[in-house]
C-alpha positions, 0 to 999 in steps of 0.5 A: 611768173610771180610768187604767191604769198603762200609759196614765199612763206613755205620757202621761208619756213623751209629755209629757216628749218634748214638753217636751224638744223645746220646751226645745230650741227655746230653745237648750239642746240641749247640756244635753239631749244628755246625757240623750238616750242613745237620740237620740230627742229631736226638734229641730223648727224651726217658724219661719223665721229673720229676714232677714239670717241668710243669708250669701248674697244674690241681686243683680240688674241689667239691661242696656239696649239701648245696652249700659249696665248698671243698678246691682246691686240686692239682691233681697228676697223679702219685706217686713219684718215688721210688728208685727201679723204676729207670728203669721201671716207667710206672706211668710217662706216666700218669703224662705226659698225664695229662700234655699234656691235661692241655697244650692242654686246655691252648692253646685252651683258649689262642688262644681264641677258646672255651675250654668247654666240647662241643668243647674240648676233653682235657676238657672232659678228664680233667673232667673225671680225676676230677670226678674220683678223687672226685667221692666218696667224697660226692660232688654233683658237681665238678669243675677243674681249670688250675693253673699257677705255678711260683716258690712258686706263684699260679694263676688260669688261667682257671676255668671249669663250675660246672658239676654233679659228 
């Protein structure tokens, strides 16, 4: 069986695209950009970044029947990765989803659109996370907030209404 020149050329092009996309994963896109005249090099992202790269976080708290509030707690979607989980770590998808919901709600608020339970699926899902986190802790109502993280500083950028637990 002999290879045709067209088949060899096609295999060469596919191999070059694969190698270029792998190199882009290692942070060399600017050097490759000068060779990508047609804009065809893929820029895939196969892996979710480690926790803490997001600049927004979800904080939750509850209010007891007597009116006292519990302390704000940052809500983590996934436990830290263990050494043997270098290849398979499905909890990272939960952390990614939580980060995306936080970003969606923040974008709504920044754009001046309503960011409440009646108008936002992200608000509804974050409220469900809050209720799941604080549901059995004896709170009558629950509340969540978006917290801007910058270095060691924290600032609340959005606070939800109080909702029944």
